[in-house]
C-alpha positions as CSV (number, residue, x, y, z in Angstrom):
1,X,-72.1,-2.4,-109.5
2,X,-71.5,-2.9,-105.8
3,X,-69.3,-5.8,-104.9
4,X,-67.8,-7.3,-101.7
5,X,-64.1,-7.3,-101.0
6,X,-64.1,-11.1,-101.3
7,X,-65.7,-10.9,-104.8
8,X,-63.1,-8.3,-105.8
9,X,-60.3,-10.6,-104.6
10,X,-61.8,-13.6,-106.4
11,X,-62.2,-11.6,-109.6
12,X,-58.5,-10.7,-109.4
13,X,-57.7,-14.4,-108.7
14,X,-59.5,-15.5,-111.8
15,X,-57.7,-12.8,-113.8
16,X,-54.3,-14.0,-112.6
17,X,-55.1,-17.7,-113.4
18,X,-56.5,-16.7,-116.8
19,X,-53.3,-14.7,-117.6
20,X,-51.2,-17.6,-116.5
21,X,-53.2,-20.0,-118.8
22,X,-52.5,-17.6,-121.7
23,X,-48.8,-17.6,-120.9
24,X,-48.6,-21.4,-120.8
25,X,-50.6,-21.6,-124.0
26,X,-48.1,-19.2,-125.6
27,X,-45.2,-21.4,-124.3
28,X,-46.8,-24.5,-125.9
29,X,-47.5,-22.7,-129.1
30,X,-43.8,-21.8,-129.3
31,X,-42.4,-25.2,-128.6
32,X,-40.7,-25.3,-132.0
33,X,-39.6,-21.7,-132.1
34,X,-35.8,-21.5,-132.1
35,X,-34.5,-19.4,-129.2
36,X,-37.8,-19.1,-127.4
37,X,-37.6,-19.2,-123.6
38,X,-40.4,-20.5,-121.4
39,X,-42.2,-17.7,-119.6
40,X,-44.3,-17.7,-116.5
41,X,-45.6,-15.3,-113.8
42,X,-44.9,-15.3,-110.1
43,X,-48.4,-16.2,-108.8
44,X,-47.9,-14.7,-105.4
45,X,-46.5,-11.4,-106.8
46,X,-49.4,-11.2,-109.3
47,X,-52.0,-11.7,-106.5
48,X,-50.3,-9.0,-104.4
49,X,-50.5,-6.7,-107.4
50,X,-54.2,-7.5,-107.7
51,X,-54.9,-7.0,-104.0
52,X,-53.1,-3.6,-103.7
53,X,-54.1,-2.2,-107.1
54,X,-57.7,-3.3,-107.1
55,X,-59.0,-0.3,-109.0
56,X,-56.4,-0.5,-111.8
57,X,-57.6,-3.2,-114.2
58,X,-55.0,-2.3,-116.9
59,X,-52.2,-3.9,-114.9
60,X,-51.0,-7.1,-116.3
61,X,-48.8,-9.8,-114.9
62,X,-45.1,-9.4,-114.9
63,X,-43.9,-12.3,-117.1
64,X,-40.4,-13.6,-116.5
65,X,-38.3,-16.2,-118.2
66,X,-38.2,-19.5,-116.3
67,X,-34.7,-20.1,-115.1
68,X,-32.9,-23.5,-115.0
69,X,-34.7,-25.3,-117.8
70,X,-32.5,-27.3,-120.2
71,X,-32.1,-25.8,-123.6
72,X,-32.2,-27.8,-126.8
73,X,-29.5,-27.1,-129.5
74,X,-31.8,-24.5,-131.2
75,X,-31.9,-22.5,-127.9
76,X,-35.6,-23.3,-127.1
77,X,-36.2,-24.5,-123.5
78,X,-40.0,-25.3,-123.6
79,X,-40.8,-28.6,-122.0
80,X,-44.2,-29.9,-123.0
81,X,-44.4,-32.1,-119.8
82,X,-43.8,-29.1,-117.6
83,X,-46.2,-26.9,-119.5
84,X,-49.0,-29.6,-119.4
85,X,-48.5,-29.9,-115.6
86,X,-48.6,-26.1,-115.1
87,X,-51.7,-25.8,-117.4
88,X,-53.5,-28.6,-115.4
89,X,-52.6,-26.9,-112.1
90,X,-53.8,-23.5,-113.4
91,X,-57.1,-25.0,-114.6
92,X,-57.7,-26.5,-111.2
93,X,-57.0,-23.1,-109.6
94,X,-59.4,-21.4,-112.0
95,X,-62.2,-24.0,-111.2
96,X,-61.6,-23.4,-107.5
97,X,-62.0,-19.7,-108.0
98,X,-65.2,-20.1,-109.9
99,X,-66.6,-22.4,-107.2
100,X,-65.7,-19.8,-104.5
101,X,-67.5,-17.1,-106.4
102,X,-70.6,-19.3,-106.7
103,X,-70.5,-19.9,-103.0
104,X,-70.1,-16.1,-102.3
105,X,-73.1,-15.4,-104.6
106,X,-75.1,-18.1,-102.8
107,X,-74.2,-16.5,-99.4
108,X,-75.2,-13.1,-100.6
109,X,-78.5,-14.4,-102.1
110,X,-79.3,-16.2,-98.8
111,X,-78.5,-13.0,-96.8
112,X,-80.8,-11.0,-99.1
113,X,-83.6,-13.5,-98.8
114,X,-83.3,-13.7,-95.0
115,X,-83.1,-9.9,-94.8
116,X,-79.8,-9.9,-93.0
């Protein structure tokens, strides 16, 4: 299927936000796991990976432990408030990506109808 560079970038953007949502969900699921450390991805780095490796869909985000979070006595450092905030931000980013894709499809459809 032919695609525009913008659609490729937006597809990668949605993949990064989806991957981040999964990581946050994993953090939340492990809130009571002794010794579990909060993980996240570097959004900018993940997007650069998407942009420069556009044909390699097998690449996943590089997850890292989040530094500087206070640990509980059991060694777990998951903070539900932080994870809820990150999840909300990521959901908004995803919704924005979907809206941009809709607008790009609308632009392409208009160009096809107008013959341009």
